[in-house]
N, C-alpha and C positions, 0 to 999 in steps of 0.2 A: 576694662570691659570691651574696648575695641578689639583687643587681642582675642578675647573669649568669643566674640560674636563674628569674627572675621572668618568666613568659610574658606577663604583662599589663603589663610595663614600658613606660611611655610615652616615656621618653627613650631615643633610639637611640644616644646618645653620652655618655660620661663622661670628664671630664678629671681625672685624679689627678695633682696636682702638689705640689712641695715643693722645698726647697733641696738642694744636693748633700749626700749622706750621710744623708738622712732615712730611707732604707730603701725607696725606690721600687723598686729592682731586686729586692730580696728579696721584696717583696710581689708583684710581677709574676710572678716565677718560681713563687711559692707558688700563685698563682691558676692559672697554666698547669698545674702539676702536679696540682692538685685537679681541674681540668677534664678532664685526660687520664685520671685515675683514674675519672671518671664518664662517660667516653666522650663528652665534650662538646668536646674539643679538635679544632679543624679544621686549624689551621696555626700555626706559630710562627716568629718571626725575632727574634733578640736582637741589638740593636746594641751595639757596643763600640768605643770610640775607639782602643783599643790592638790590635784584632784585624783583620788584613788580610781584606778581603771583608765585614767587618761594621762598618766605620767609614764607610761611605757607602751610598747607596741603589741601587747598581748591581745587586745580587743580591736585593733585597727581593721584587720582584714575581715573578721566576722561581721563587724558593724557595716562596713562598706558592702559586703556581699548581701547582707539582709536588705539594705536600701536599694541595692541593684535589683534584687528580685522584686521589690515593691514597685520600682519605677520602670523596669523593663520586664514585664511578666514572662516573656519568652525565655528569660534566663532562669526562672524559678525552678523548672523541672531538673535542669542540669545541676544547679546548686544543691537541691534536695538529694539528688542521686549521689553526689560526691560525699555529702555528710553521712548519708545512710550507709554507703559502701565502705567508708573510711572514717569512723568516729574519732580517730586520732588526728585528723587533718589539722585541727587548730593547735596541735602541739608540735607540728612540723615547722620547718624553716619558713620565713616570710616569702621567700622565692617560691617554694612549693605551694604555699597558700594562695599567693597571687595568681599563679598559673592555673591552679585547679578551680578557684572560686571566683576569679574575675576575668582572666584572659579567655579561658576556654568557654565559659558561659556566654561571654560577649560574642565570641566567634560563632558559637552555635546559634545564638539568637539572630545574628546578621544573616546567616544562611537560610533561616526559616521565615524571614520577613518577605511578605509579598507586596506591601504598600510602603511608600516612603515614610520614614520615621522623623520626628522633629529633632532638631539639633538639641543636644543635651549638655549641660554643664555639670561636672562632678567636683564638689569640694571635698577633697579627701581629708584635709586637716588644716589646723592653724599653721602648720609648718609645710604641709604638702597639699596643694590644691590642684585637682586635675579636671580637665574638661574633655568631653568626648563629642565628636561629630558623629552622631548615630547614623546619619545617612551614608557615611563612608566607613563606619566602624573605625574611626581614627580617634586616638586618645591623645589629648594634650595635657601636660602636667605643669602646674605652677608650684614651685617650691618656695616657701616663704620661711626664712630663717635668719639666724645670725650668720655671718660669713665664716662658717665652720671650714676647717682645713680640707676635710674629705669632699665637701661640696665644691670648694674652690678648685680642687684637683679635677673633679668630674666636669664641671661646667666651663672652666677657663682653659684647661689644658688636657682634658680627658675626652672620653668617648661621647659626651653630650654636647661638646662644643659646636659641632656642625648643625645640630638640630635644635638649638636653644637660643633664647634671648635673655640678656642680663639687664636687670633694672635695680639700680642702687638708690635707696632712700637717703637723700642727703639734702643740703640746704637749697639746692636748685628748685625743689618743689615748694619752697616758701611755707613751711609748716606753721609759721607764726600766724598767718592769716586764718588757717583752720582752727588753730588753738584759740584765737581771739573769738571767733564765732561760737565755738563750743562753750567757752567760759561764759559768754553773755547768755547763751541759751540755758545753761545749767543754773546760773545765778537767778535768772528769771523764774525757773522752776522752784528754786529754794524760796524765793520771795513770795511765791503764790501758795506754796504747800507746806512750808515748815511750821512746826508747832509754835515757834516764836515769831511768826510772820508779822504780827501786829507791832513788833519792836523794830522792824526793818523799814528804813526811810523809803519814800516813794522813789527817789532817785538813788538807787544802789545796785551794784557798786558804781562809784564814780569812774568816769573814763580814765582818769589817771591811775586808779586802782587796777583796772583791767590791763592797762599798758604796763604797769609795774609787775603784774603777774606774768604777762607774756614774756617780759624780759627775764624774769627769774626762771621761767620754765625752759628757756634755752632750746626751744624747738622739740622738747622731749614729751611725747604724748603720755608716757607713763606717769610723769610728774603731774600732768593735768588731772588724771583720774584720781590720784591720791589727794590732790589739793581740793578738788570738788567734794570728795567724800568727807574730808576733814571739815570744810566750811559748812557742809550740810548736815553734820552729825546732829541727830534729833535731840540729844540731851544738852546741847550747847547752843549759845546764841551766835547765829551766823555773822553778824557784824563784828563781834569780838574775835571770832575765829579767823575772819579775813584779815583783821589787823595783826593777828599773831603771825599768819603766813607772810604778810608783807613786812614783818619785823618791826611794826610800829607799836606793838603792845607786848608786854611780857607773857610768857606761856603760862598755861594753867596746869602745869605739871604733866603736860602731854607733848609729844613730839609729832608735828605734822608729817614728818617724813620717816616715821618709824617703819612703815611697811617697805619703803624704798631701801632703808638701811638693811633690812632683812633680805630683800631681793638681791641687792648688789653684793652683800656678804656671801650669799649662795653662789652668785656668778663667779666671784673672785676665788672662793674656796674650791670651785669645780674646775678652774682654769688649769691648764698644763703649766708645769714649772718650766720657764723659759731657759733655765740653765742646762 
C-alpha cells in the first residue's frame, strides 16, 4: 500500500511474484479492497482458471473500460465513440484495445479536467494490478503472478527493468504468523456457526493443534483455504475433520487435499517439458 499511495514513487510498475499457494491472490484482493475503501480503486478484473469468462483475456479490456467510464466520467464519451465507430474493437489485439479503450480515453480526460482529480488506484487483475495517479495521468502497474519466463525476461533483463520494482513472496515475510491468525479466526467462526457447533468443545482447537496445522501448511496459503473448507464442511463434524487433517484420525473416505491434488496436477500438466 505504501507503493500505491506514494505520490513521488519513481517506479511505475511492481512485480509481486511467488510460487503457487504463497498467498498472492489473498494479497491482491486485500490491496484492492483497501484501495476501494480509500476511493482509490479505478477498475478490477480477477483471473481464475476455473471460471468461464475469467480464464482468458477476452473480457479483460472491456471490463476495465467499463469501470473506467464509471469512475472517470470524462472518459465515457471517448469510450462510447470508439465502440460505436468500431464494433469490432473487442475482437482486435489486446494492444489495440488498450490503446483505444484505456490509454486514449485517459489522455482525453486529463486534457479536459479543470479541477484537480483524486489519486486513483486501478486493480486490473489477480495477475495484473495497476494504479493511476489521476492528478498527473500516470499509470502504475502491479503484476502479480508466478515467476513466468516472459515476465522474468521483461522485469529483470528487459524493457521494464528501469521503471519497475520486484517483490518476491518468500519466507522473509514470515507467512506462518498470518496463517496462524487466519486459522484461529476461521476456527472461531466454525465454532460459532457450524450446524454441529454444540459438539465442539469450548476450547477448540487446542494451541498444539493450531501449531500442528501451521507446521503442516509450510507457509502455503492455498493449503490454509483448503484445510479450513474441509474442517468446516457442513455435513461433517469439525472436531473429527480437524483430527483427520492432523493425521490423528482415519479418513472418512474423503481426501482433505483433493482440491490441491487437482490444482497441482493442472500446474504440472501445463508446465513446459525441461528436456
